[in-house]
N, CA, C and O of each residue as an XYZ file, in Angstrom:
684
protein
N      51.825    -71.331    168.006
C      52.335    -70.723    166.816
C      52.573    -71.749    165.739
O      52.285    -72.936    165.893
N      53.102    -71.261    164.659
C      53.381    -72.181    163.558
C      54.812    -72.711    163.697
O      55.651    -72.077    164.337
N      55.083    -73.862    163.103
C      56.404    -74.471    163.262
C      57.536    -73.591    162.727
O      58.622    -73.571    163.305
N      57.302    -72.881    161.655
C      58.304    -71.967    161.120
C      57.815    -70.545    161.325
O      56.742    -70.187    160.840
N      58.573    -69.742    162.024
C      58.183    -68.364    162.314
C      58.980    -67.411    161.428
O      60.193    -67.289    161.600
N      58.319    -66.729    160.478
C      59.030    -65.792    159.601
C      59.730    -64.676    160.373
O      60.716    -64.122    159.885
N      59.239    -64.330    161.576
C      59.891    -63.292    162.381
C      61.280    -63.742    162.822
O      62.141    -62.910    163.110
N      61.501    -65.064    162.877
C      62.811    -65.602    163.249
C      63.663    -65.906    162.024
O      64.711    -66.542    162.137
N      63.219    -65.457    160.857
C      63.987    -65.678    159.640
C      63.702    -67.010    158.966
O      64.351    -67.348    157.976
N      62.768    -67.754    159.468
C      62.427    -69.039    158.863
C      61.373    -68.837    157.789
O      60.537    -67.941    157.911
N      61.393    -69.653    156.736
C      60.361    -69.502    155.699
C      58.989    -69.906    156.237
O      58.871    -70.860    157.006
N      57.977    -69.188    155.836
C      56.616    -69.490    156.276
C      56.111    -70.723    155.557
O      56.429    -70.949    154.389
N      55.324    -71.517    156.259
C      54.690    -72.681    155.645
C      53.337    -72.265    155.088
O      52.547    -71.611    155.768
N      53.087    -72.641    153.876
C      51.841    -72.274    153.217
C      51.143    -73.546    152.755
O      51.749    -74.411    152.123
N      49.868    -73.642    153.081
C      49.061    -74.759    152.609
C      48.122    -74.253    151.526
O      47.476    -73.218    151.688
N      48.048    -74.973    150.440
C      47.172    -74.595    149.342
C      46.045    -75.618    149.270
O      46.282    -76.822    149.165
N      44.813    -75.115    149.327
C      43.629    -75.968    149.278
C      42.808    -75.627    148.040
O      42.802    -74.480    147.594
N      42.140    -76.581    147.505
C      41.281    -76.376    146.340
C      39.912    -75.896    146.803
O      39.235    -76.572    147.578
N      39.515    -74.737    146.327
C      38.183    -74.247    146.646
C      37.105    -75.119    146.013
O      35.976    -75.177    146.499
N      37.457    -75.786    144.941
C      36.516    -76.704    144.290
C      36.088    -77.799    145.261
O      34.924    -78.198    145.281
N      37.025    -78.277    146.060
C      36.718    -79.334    147.037
C      36.024    -78.746    148.263
O      35.060    -79.325    148.764
N      36.500    -77.614    148.745
C      35.919    -76.994    149.946
C      34.472    -76.578    149.701
O      33.621    -76.738    150.576
N      34.193    -76.048    148.521
C      32.864    -75.529    148.207
C      31.999    -76.538    147.441
O      31.018    -76.154    146.805
N      32.351    -77.796    147.496
C      31.660    -78.841    146.733
C      30.140    -78.785    146.941
O      29.648    -78.775    148.070
N      29.415    -78.750    145.817
C      27.945    -78.736    145.797
C      27.326    -77.563    146.559
O      26.341    -77.743    147.275
N      27.886    -76.384    146.415
C      27.312    -75.196    147.046
C      27.039    -74.139    145.971
O      27.545    -74.236    144.853
N      26.237    -73.134    146.322
C      25.951    -72.036    145.394
C      27.227    -71.246    145.097
O      27.405    -70.734    143.992
N      28.110    -71.150    146.090
C      29.365    -70.424    145.891
C      30.241    -71.104    144.841
O      30.929    -70.436    144.069
N      30.208    -72.454    144.818
C      30.989    -73.185    143.812
C      30.473    -72.853    142.409
O      31.265    -72.658    141.486
N      29.169    -72.788    142.250
C      28.589    -72.455    140.945
C      28.965    -71.026    140.547
O      29.262    -70.766    139.381
N      28.953    -70.105    141.502
C      29.361    -68.729    141.230
C      30.813    -68.679    140.763
O      31.145    -67.954    139.825
N      31.662    -69.440    141.409
C      33.074    -69.460    141.008
C      33.246    -70.074    139.617
O      34.129    -69.659    138.866
N      32.422    -71.045    139.270
C      32.518    -71.663    137.939
C      32.184    -70.659    136.835
O      32.810    -70.670    135.776
N      31.192    -69.786    137.083
C      30.802    -68.851    136.024
C      31.630    -67.568    136.032
O      31.510    -66.747    135.123
N      32.474    -67.391    137.059
C      33.342    -66.209    137.115
C      34.337    -66.270    135.958
O      35.046    -67.264    135.805
N      34.396    -65.209    135.137
C      35.218    -65.255    133.934
C      36.708    -64.944    134.145
O      37.444    -64.843    133.163
N      37.170    -64.792    135.372
C      38.563    -64.406    135.623
C      39.499    -65.582    135.568
O      39.059    -66.680    135.227
N      40.733    -65.421    135.877
C      41.431    -64.151    136.155
C      41.755    -63.382    134.877
O      41.676    -63.920    133.772
N      42.115    -62.135    135.046
C      42.371    -61.266    133.903
C      43.644    -61.619    133.145
O      43.872    -61.087    132.059
N      44.472    -62.494    133.682
C      45.741    -62.794    133.021
C      45.591    -63.775    131.861
O      46.540    -63.976    131.104
N      44.425    -64.384    131.709
C      44.221    -65.298    130.585
C      44.212    -64.526    129.278
O      43.667    -63.425    129.207
N      44.808    -65.093    128.254
C      44.880    -64.419    126.954
C      43.519    -64.319    126.278
O      43.272    -63.374    125.529
N      42.638    -65.273    126.529
C      41.353    -65.298    125.844
C      40.250    -64.529    126.583
O      39.094    -64.553    126.160
N      40.593    -63.856    127.668
C      39.608    -63.122    128.461
C      39.783    -61.623    128.238
O      40.894    -61.096    128.299
N      38.678    -60.957    127.983
C      38.720    -59.516    127.760
C      38.187    -58.789    128.986
O      37.359    -59.314    129.731
N      38.675    -57.585    129.174
C      38.261    -56.748    130.300
C      36.755    -56.516    130.283
O      36.130    -56.447    131.342
N      36.175    -56.397    129.115
C      34.741    -56.164    128.984
C      33.946    -57.324    129.587
O      32.888    -57.110    130.178
N      34.452    -58.548    129.439
C      33.766    -59.715    130.009
C      33.717    -59.628    131.535
O      32.689    -59.920    132.145
N      34.823    -59.229    132.140
C      34.871    -59.074    133.595
C      33.928    -57.951    134.025
O      33.203    -58.089    135.011
N      33.939    -56.839    133.286
C      33.087    -55.712    133.642
C      31.609    -56.089    133.530
O      30.809    -55.695    134.378
N      31.243    -56.836    132.510
C      29.862    -57.294    132.357
C      29.474    -58.206    133.507
O      28.370    -58.100    134.042
N      30.373    -59.099    133.888
C      30.109    -59.999    135.011
C      29.888    -59.201    136.300
O      28.943    -59.471    137.041
N      30.753    -58.223    136.566
C      30.628    -57.399    137.775
C      29.318    -56.605    137.778
O      28.657    -56.503    138.812
N      28.945    -56.048    136.632
C      27.676    -55.309    136.540
C      26.497    -56.231    136.833
O      25.572    -55.860    137.556
N      26.539    -57.428    136.268
C      25.442    -58.376    136.481
C      25.358    -58.789    137.946
O      24.262    -58.878    138.499
N      26.497    -59.042    138.577
C      26.503    -59.433    139.994
C      25.999    -58.297    140.881
O      25.252    -58.541    141.829
N      26.396    -57.065    140.586
C      25.949    -55.924    141.395
C      24.452    -55.693    141.231
O      23.771    -55.321    142.187
N      23.939    -55.912    140.023
C      22.534    -55.619    139.752
C      21.593    -56.745    140.188
O      20.518    -56.477    140.723
N      21.985    -57.987    139.964
C      21.045    -59.079    140.218
C      21.521    -60.095    141.241
O      20.722    -60.889    141.738
N      22.795    -60.085    141.559
C      23.328    -61.107    142.444
C      23.303    -60.757    143.912
O      23.767    -61.541    144.739
N      22.773    -59.596    144.257
C      22.799    -59.149    145.648
C      21.396    -58.736    146.089
O      20.660    -58.086    145.346
N      21.048    -59.124    147.301
C      19.752    -58.743    147.879
C      19.902    -57.354    148.495
O      20.440    -57.209    149.593
N      19.427    -56.340    147.784
C      19.615    -54.955    148.214
C      18.763    -54.565    149.417
O      18.877    -53.446    149.917
N      17.915    -55.471    149.885
C      17.101    -55.165    151.058
C      17.855    -55.439    152.353
O      17.392    -55.058    153.429
N      19.014    -56.096    152.265
C      19.809    -56.376    153.460
C      21.110    -55.592    153.411
O      21.583    -55.224    152.336
N      21.677    -55.342    154.566
C      22.960    -54.625    154.631
C      24.052    -55.426    153.928
O      24.863    -54.861    153.194
N      24.074    -56.735    154.149
C      25.088    -57.583    153.518
C      24.951    -57.537    151.992
O      25.955    -57.498    151.281
N      23.723    -57.543    151.495
C      23.500    -57.474    150.055
C      23.963    -56.153    149.461
O      24.578    -56.121    148.396
N      23.657    -55.050    150.168
C      24.105    -53.725    149.692
C      25.632    -53.634    149.726
O      26.244    -53.061    148.824
N      26.243    -54.201    150.770
C      27.703    -54.206    150.860
C      28.319    -55.017    149.722
O      29.324    -54.617    149.135
N      27.702    -56.162    149.420
C      28.193    -56.997    148.319
C      28.077    -56.257    146.989
O      29.000    -56.285    146.175
N      26.957    -55.604    146.773
C      26.770    -54.841    145.533
C      27.810    -53.733    145.429
O      28.336    -53.466    144.349
N      28.102    -53.095    146.545
C      29.114    -52.034    146.548
C      30.495    -52.588    146.176
O      31.244    -51.949    145.438
N      30.825    -53.767    146.684
C      32.115    -54.381    146.339
C      32.180    -54.736    144.846
O      33.217    -54.553    144.208
N      31.073    -55.241    144.295
C      31.059    -55.545    142.860
C      31.209    -54.265    142.045
O      31.881    -54.259    141.013
N      30.585    -53.181    142.504
C      30.713    -51.900    141.801
C      32.141    -51.363    141.911
O      32.648    -50.729    140.986
N      32.780    -51.623    143.050
C      34.179    -51.219    143.215
C      35.065    -51.987    142.232
O      35.931    -51.397    141.586
N      34.850    -53.296    142.117
C      35.613    -54.093    141.152
C      35.385    -53.590    139.728
O      36.319    -53.514    138.929
N      34.149    -53.253    139.425
C      33.821    -52.721    138.103
C      34.578    -51.420    137.844
O      35.150    -51.232    136.770
N      34.579    -50.537    138.819
C      35.276    -49.258    138.683
C      36.781    -49.468    138.514
O      37.419    -48.810    137.693
N      37.338    -50.388    139.297
C      38.772    -50.675    139.180
C      39.113    -51.241    137.803
O      40.142    -50.890    137.226
N      38.260    -52.110    137.277
C      38.482    -52.630    135.919
C      38.399    -51.513    134.891
O      39.247    -51.405    134.004
N      37.375    -50.687    135.017
C      37.163    -49.608    134.053
C      38.350    -48.652    134.026
O      38.716    -48.140    132.968
N      38.951    -48.412    135.193
C      40.030    -47.423    135.277
C      41.404    -48.070    135.430
O      42.340    -47.448    135.932
N      41.513    -49.305    135.000
C      42.795    -50.029    135.018
C      43.468    -50.023    136.388
O      44.687    -49.888    136.490
N      42.673    -50.169    137.423
C      43.210    -50.339    138.770
C      43.557    -49.070    139.514
O      44.054    -49.143    140.638
N      43.314    -47.903    138.931
C      43.653    -46.666    139.639
C      42.388    -45.889    139.966
O      41.477    -45.770    139.146
N      42.356    -45.363    141.186
C      41.206    -44.571    141.643
C      41.700    -43.343    142.377
O      42.791    -43.333    142.947
N      40.881    -42.311    142.355
C      41.150    -41.119    143.159
C      40.013    -40.968    144.155
O      39.005    -41.668    144.058
N      40.164    -40.067    145.106
C      39.171    -39.878    146.160
C      37.786    -39.553    145.647
O      36.794    -40.023    146.206
N      37.697    -38.755    144.589
C      36.378    -38.401    144.062
C      35.670    -39.613    143.471
O      34.442    -39.687    143.513
N      36.430    -40.574    142.916
C      35.828    -41.814    142.414
C      35.199    -42.596    143.558
O      34.099    -43.132    143.430
N      35.906    -42.653    144.667
C      35.405    -43.367    145.844
C      34.159    -42.685    146.388
O      33.178    -43.349    146.722
N      34.196    -41.363    146.476
C      33.040    -40.618    146.986
C      31.824    -40.831    146.090
O      30.717    -41.046    146.582
N      32.028    -40.771    144.786
C      30.917    -40.971    143.853
C      30.349    -42.383    143.988
O      29.133    -42.572    143.962
N      31.221    -43.360    144.131
C      30.782    -44.746    144.298
C      29.958    -44.916    145.568
O      28.921    -45.579    145.553
N      30.413    -44.321    146.661
C      29.705    -44.454    147.932
C      28.367    -43.727    147.940
O      27.434    -44.159    148.617
N      28.262    -42.637    147.201
C      27.051    -41.826    147.245
C      26.069    -42.108    146.107
O      24.959    -41.576    146.124
N      26.437    -42.921    145.127
C      25.594    -43.052    143.938
C      24.207    -43.601    144.212
O      23.270    -43.209    143.517
N      24.021    -44.479    145.177
C      22.694    -45.035    145.438
C      21.966    -44.320    146.557
O      20.846    -44.709    146.886
N      22.533    -43.315    147.145
C      21.894    -42.610    148.246
C      20.635    -41.887    147.811
O      19.728    -41.700    148.623
N      20.552    -41.477    146.564
C      19.374    -40.749    146.102
C      18.133    -41.627    146.114
O      17.015    -41.111    146.082
N      18.307    -42.950    146.159
C      17.160    -43.847    146.158
C      16.598    -44.077    147.549
O      15.475    -44.561    147.688
N      17.349    -43.743    148.567
C      16.837    -43.926    149.918
C      15.931    -42.754    150.263
O      16.237    -41.604    149.950
N      14.834    -43.055    150.902
C      13.789    -42.058    151.166
C      14.314    -40.846    151.925
O      13.929    -39.716    151.624
N      15.189    -41.065    152.905
C      15.625    -39.925    153.708
C      16.520    -38.965    152.935
O      16.708    -37.822    153.354
N      17.074    -39.414    151.812
C      17.917    -38.535    151.021
C      17.198    -37.999    149.790
O      17.746    -37.166    149.068
N      15.986    -38.465    149.543
C      15.265    -38.080    148.338
C      14.893    -36.601    148.406
O      14.444    -36.110    149.441
N      15.084    -35.904    147.298
C      14.728    -34.489    147.225
C      13.209    -34.376    147.221
O      12.519    -35.099    146.503
N      12.718    -33.484    148.009
C      11.277    -33.299    148.107
C      10.846    -32.151    147.218
O      11.645    -31.289    146.850
N       9.582    -32.159    146.885
C       9.023    -31.051    146.123
C       9.088    -29.780    146.973
O       9.093    -29.850    148.202
N       9.136    -28.646    146.326
C       9.294    -27.369    147.035
C       8.192    -27.147    148.062
O       8.473    -26.710    149.178
N       6.959    -27.436    147.711
C       5.852    -27.176    148.640
C       5.878    -28.117    149.830
O       5.422    -27.752    150.913
N       6.402    -29.316    149.651
C       6.482    -30.262    150.758
C       7.642    -29.873    151.674
O       7.608    -30.143    152.875
N       8.658    -29.244    151.107
C       9.866    -28.940    151.844
C       9.725    -27.698    152.729
O      10.491    -27.527    153.677
N       8.771    -26.847    152.436
C       8.623    -25.605    153.192
C       7.514    -25.738    154.226
O       6.577    -26.517    154.048
N       7.623    -24.991    155.283
C       6.569    -24.949    156.295
C       5.911    -23.576    156.187
O       6.579    -22.545    156.269
N       4.611    -23.580    156.005
C       3.880    -22.314    155.902
C       3.356    -21.993    157.299
O       2.287    -22.461    157.692
N       4.110    -21.198    158.041
C       3.752    -20.872    159.417
C       2.892    -19.619    159.518
O       2.319    -19.330    160.569
N       2.809    -18.896    158.442
C       2.102    -17.617    158.509
C       0.653    -17.724    158.098
O      -0.120    -16.796    158.336
N       0.260    -18.829    157.485
C      -1.111    -18.974    157.016
C      -1.345    -18.250    155.707
O      -2.473    -18.213    155.217
N      -0.296    -17.672    155.127
C      -0.431    -16.972    153.858
C      -0.514    -17.986    152.729
O      -0.158    -19.152    152.904
N      -0.982    -17.543    151.577
C      -1.066    -18.408    150.402
C       0.348    -18.755    149.930
O       1.289    -17.982    150.111
N       0.471    -19.937    149.320
C       1.756    -20.317    148.722
C       2.015    -19.423    147.530
O       1.076    -18.980    146.868
N       3.272    -19.155    147.252
C       3.572    -18.292    146.105
C       3.155    -18.969    144.798
O       3.266    -20.186    144.651
N       2.682    -18.170    143.868
C       2.307    -18.670    142.553
C       3.588    -18.821    141.753
O       4.430    -17.923    141.775
N       3.763    -19.950    141.038
C       4.982    -20.088    140.232
C       5.145    -18.893    139.306
O       4.200    -18.441    138.660
N       6.369    -18.399    139.264
C       6.637    -17.224    138.456
C       6.684    -15.959    139.292
O       7.185    -14.936    138.825
N       6.173    -16.002    140.516
C       6.216    -14.858    141.421
C       7.269    -15.138    142.479
O       7.332    -16.249    143.004
N       8.067    -14.187    142.791
C       9.118    -14.378    143.768
C      10.456    -14.521    143.058
O      10.577    -14.233    141.867
N      11.450    -14.967    143.798
C      12.775    -15.138    143.221
C      13.157    -16.602    143.266
O      12.704    -17.339    144.142
N      13.987    -17.029    142.328
C      14.409    -18.415    142.277
C      15.687    -18.594    143.083
O      16.641    -17.832    142.930
N      15.696    -19.612    143.946
C      16.893    -19.962    144.702
C      17.855    -20.638    143.733
O      17.539    -21.689    143.175
N      19.015    -20.048    143.531
C      19.964    -20.564    142.553
C      20.555    -21.912    142.959
O      20.998    -22.668    142.094
N      20.571    -22.227    144.242
C      21.113    -23.505    144.696
C      20.122    -24.644    144.544
O      20.508    -25.738    144.133
N      18.856    -24.417    144.864
C      17.868    -25.493    144.850
C      16.946    -25.444    143.656
O      16.294    -26.441    143.345
N      16.871    -24.309    142.973
C      15.968    -24.173    141.844
C      14.526    -23.941    142.261
O      13.635    -23.931    141.411
N      14.278    -23.754    143.553
C      12.921    -23.562    144.055
C      12.569    -22.076    144.050
O      13.440    -21.215    144.174
N      11.278    -21.795    143.903
C      10.813    -20.410    143.954
C      10.697    -19.976    145.410
O      10.058    -20.654    146.216
N      11.304    -18.868    145.740
C      11.245    -18.322    147.089
C      10.309    -17.121    147.047
O      10.488    -16.234    146.212
N       9.308    -17.074    147.936
C       8.365    -15.949    147.891
C       9.079    -14.625    148.134
O      10.074    -14.550    148.855
N       8.537    -13.583    147.506
C       9.121    -12.257    147.708
C       8.935    -11.847    149.163
O       7.894    -12.090    149.774
N       9.952    -11.232    149.683
C       9.906    -10.821    151.088
C       8.917     -9.680    151.265
O       8.779     -8.811    150.404
N       8.230     -9.705    152.408
C       7.306     -8.619    152.735
C       8.095     -7.519    153.425
O       9.192     -7.158    152.999
N       7.531     -7.004    154.474
C       8.207     -5.962    155.227
C       9.328     -6.586    156.042
O       9.379     -7.805    156.207
N      10.204     -5.769    156.541
C      11.305     -6.241    157.369
C      10.772     -6.962    158.603
O      11.347     -7.963    159.031
N       9.686     -6.467    159.175
C       9.097     -7.083    160.355
C       8.575     -8.488    160.030
O       8.780     -9.419    160.808
N       7.896     -8.644    158.875
C       7.397     -9.963    158.467
C       8.541    -10.934    158.229
O       8.473    -12.100    158.616
N       9.578    -10.447    157.597
C      10.740    -11.287    157.322
C      11.394    -11.746    158.619
O      11.748    -12.917    158.756
N      11.555    -10.837    159.565
C      12.170    -11.193    160.858
C      11.302    -12.194    161.615
O      11.827    -13.114    162.244
N       9.978    -12.025    161.563
C       9.065    -12.942    162.239
C       9.167    -14.336    161.631
O       9.223    -15.333    162.350
N       9.191    -14.398    160.299
C       9.304    -15.687    159.617
C      10.649    -16.336    159.949
O      10.709    -17.537    160.215
N      11.712    -15.560    159.935
C      13.051    -16.053    160.260
C      13.076    -16.628    161.670
O      13.637    -17.701    161.893
N      12.482    -15.932    162.609
C      12.438    -16.380    163.999
C      11.663    -17.690    164.127
O      12.094    -18.600    164.834
N      10.514    -17.788    163.442
C       9.716    -19.014    163.493
C      10.476    -20.189    162.887
O      10.445    -21.299    163.419
N      11.156    -19.937    161.772
C      11.926    -21.014    161.149
C      13.044    -21.494    162.070
O      13.311    -22.692    162.165
N      13.690    -20.553    162.744
C      14.723    -20.915    163.725
C      14.117    -21.735    164.860
O      14.677    -22.750    165.275
N      12.983    -21.289    165.351
C      12.319    -21.950    166.465
C      11.938    -23.390    166.119
O      12.077    -24.290    166.947
N      11.457    -23.604    164.891
C      11.027    -24.938    164.482
C      12.160    -25.783    163.908
O      11.903    -26.878    163.407
N      13.401    -25.311    163.964
C      14.549    -26.116    163.579
C      14.782    -26.236    162.089
O      15.490    -27.152    161.668
N      14.235    -25.376    161.283
C      14.419    -25.442    159.834
C      15.673    -24.653    159.462
O      15.588    -23.588    158.850
N      16.835    -25.183    159.836
C      18.091    -24.460    159.684
C      18.399    -24.118    158.231
O      18.788    -22.991    157.924
N      18.226    -25.099    157.329
C      18.550    -24.852    155.926
C      17.678    -23.728    155.362
O      18.166    -22.837    154.668
N      16.385    -23.786    155.672
C      15.454    -22.788    155.150
C      15.700    -21.431    155.804
O      15.690    -20.406    155.123
N      15.920    -21.417    157.126
C      16.091    -20.111    157.781
C      17.420    -19.475    157.413
O      17.536    -18.250    157.389
N      18.418    -20.291    157.129
C      19.706    -19.746    156.705
C      19.515    -18.984    155.399
O      20.043    -17.886    155.223
N      18.753    -19.585    154.487
C      18.487    -18.933    153.214
C      17.649    -17.667    153.420
O      17.905    -16.635    152.800
N      16.655    -17.760    154.292
C      15.792    -16.614    154.578
C      16.622    -15.476    155.181
O      16.420    -14.309    154.847
N      17.544    -15.820    156.059
C      18.377    -14.802    156.693
C      19.320    -14.120    155.726
O      19.714    -12.973    155.939
N      19.683    -14.820    154.662
C      20.609    -14.237    153.695
C      19.921    -13.305    152.720
O      20.587    -12.541    152.021
N      18.585    -13.354    152.660
C      17.880    -12.541    151.671
C      17.860    -11.099    152.051
O      17.304    -10.277    151.323
């Protein structure tokens, strides 16, 4: 343990080291030199810090690695905290976490024709024919007979297209 234990009522011993010496001749030292903080300086404006954070998030992180994406997220968090004077709500956090998800292939919205499976061998609906799905904005073909609709619903269920079959079942 340490010589003074705060749990026993003794003052804690604190050692202060210069990062300038620890990081001597490293890329991190150069990064610290160009960092415009802290915000308590009279000659520093919030906009300068926000510009620095934006630049670090955009160009200072290798987005192809997990560590780089995590670093960019932290810079974006600092930017958000500066912009909102240190206060955040849950929706701000959710928006921050989800903002780059649209760029990942698995989350990318697909075109309507790519997203549907044509199991019946019928022609694709012509734009303007059918009804528009108010949630996705995609054209949904007009339903045929009840038997055709049930068959399509069953096939969609069988092939695991839950989102599509849920919509089909609601029609």
